[in-house]
C-alpha positions as MATLAB code, in Angstrom:
seq = 'MVAGGVVLAVPYVIGLSATNPSHPNDPMNWLFVPGLGPWMALGSRRSSCNEVSNPDNSWCGVSDAFALMGLIFDGIVQTTGATLLIVGLAVPKKVLVRNERVAFTVIPVPSGSLLGVHGSF';
ca = [
      -0.422   -7.056    6.151;
      -3.576   -5.388    4.876;
      -2.118   -1.893    5.135;
       1.048   -2.980    3.330;
      -0.938   -4.659    0.567;
      -3.081   -1.571   -0.010;
      -0.128    0.846    0.146;
       1.722   -1.323   -2.384;
      -1.202   -2.069   -4.711;
      -2.725    1.391   -5.197;
       0.373    3.171   -6.595;
       1.333    0.022   -8.504;
      -1.985   -0.012  -10.364;
      -1.769    3.743  -10.988;
       1.810    3.351  -12.263;
       0.693    0.742  -14.777;
      -0.995    3.555  -16.714;
       2.461    4.903  -17.622;
       3.691    1.649  -19.161;
       3.841    0.930  -22.892;
       3.950   -2.826  -23.593;
       4.092   -2.283  -27.367;
       7.589   -0.754  -26.951;
       9.681   -3.340  -25.093;
      12.673   -1.003  -24.638;
      10.645    1.746  -22.942;
      12.173    2.360  -19.479;
       8.719    2.948  -18.024;
       7.955   -0.753  -18.556;
       9.936   -1.355  -15.363;
       6.753   -0.251  -13.584;
       5.400   -3.766  -14.168;
       7.708   -4.862  -11.304;
       6.049   -4.017   -7.968;
       8.212   -2.317   -5.354;
      11.455   -2.034   -7.342;
       9.953   -0.968  -10.689;
       9.875    2.799  -10.053;
      13.528    2.799   -8.993;
      14.561    0.786  -12.059;
      12.543    3.102  -14.329;
      14.169    6.104  -12.669;
      17.641    4.689  -13.264;
      17.062    3.748  -16.905;
      15.117    6.874  -17.900;
      16.674    9.443  -20.232;
      15.918   13.145  -20.360;
      13.383   14.418  -22.874;
      15.460   17.570  -23.428;
      17.081   16.889  -26.769;
      16.998   18.668  -30.116;
      15.122   15.945  -31.998;
      12.035   15.552  -29.796;
      11.949   19.120  -28.487;
      13.804   21.534  -30.809;
      12.986   24.752  -28.933;
      13.574   23.163  -25.456;
      10.279   24.529  -24.180;
       9.029   22.934  -20.961;
      11.470   20.024  -21.192;
      12.974   20.733  -17.765;
       9.599   21.088  -16.096;
       8.181   17.893  -17.582;
      11.311   15.966  -16.636;
      11.133   17.327  -13.083;
       7.516   16.214  -12.701;
       8.292   12.788  -14.153;
      11.225   12.363  -11.756;
       9.162   13.521   -8.774;
       6.378   11.098   -9.724;
       8.768    8.169  -10.015;
      10.461    9.021   -6.717;
       7.117    9.363   -4.912;
       5.856    6.144   -6.501;
       9.050    4.353   -5.472;
       8.873    5.565   -1.875;
       5.220    4.578   -1.469;
       5.620    1.169   -3.141;
       8.754    0.397   -1.124;
       6.932    1.350    2.086;
       4.000   -0.889    1.165;
       6.268   -3.799    0.260;
       8.151   -3.408    3.551;
       4.915   -3.354    5.557;
       3.634   -6.403    3.708;
       6.842   -8.401    4.221;
       7.073   -7.485    7.912;
       3.390   -8.330    8.374;
       3.938  -11.753    6.841;
       7.214  -12.439    8.662;
       6.280  -11.363   12.185;
       3.312  -13.249   13.623;
       1.043  -11.343   15.958;
      -0.369  -12.930   19.096;
      -4.011  -12.193   19.726;
      -5.297  -12.842   23.220;
      -8.801  -14.279   23.389;
     -10.762  -14.701   26.606;
     -11.760  -18.280   27.232;
     -14.199  -17.664   30.065;
     -17.865  -18.433   30.073;
     -20.483  -15.890   30.934;
     -23.196  -17.202   33.233;
     -26.328  -15.523   34.533;
     -28.777  -17.017   36.990;
     -32.266  -15.780   37.760;
     -32.967  -15.952   41.484;
     -36.185  -15.225   43.373;
     -36.014  -12.344   45.770;
     -37.373  -13.311   49.217;
     -39.396  -10.106   49.571;
     -42.121  -11.145   47.218;
     -42.893  -10.942   43.521;
     -39.530   -9.658   42.193;
     -36.757  -11.632   40.528;
     -33.058  -10.880   40.678;
     -30.233  -11.672   38.294;
     -26.864  -12.906   39.411;
     -24.030  -13.182   36.920;
     -20.363  -13.944   36.651;
     -17.816  -13.716   33.859;
];
């Protein structure tokens, strides 16, 4: 459970830096949804390679490739974390605990001034 929570939470918090709440139609706002958000953002994202925003088409393919790779990596890691968390919650783990008492007894040694210790557990 702990590993799943950490693996889900860290990329989720990092992904929140790419959101833009002031633009409600921004596809990156899907990153507010943990686990499924990166996949939804990936599906609703449009390419930045158009004549209006990038008239000379410089670096548009490279920036799109890095954005797609980031969303795919984020989606894989968040999905893994969500799966670990759900499995950790759904499958109880048995922990065996010893229920024995430890006992030590000090006994005199017949040879004289020494003491011995006898124990069981």
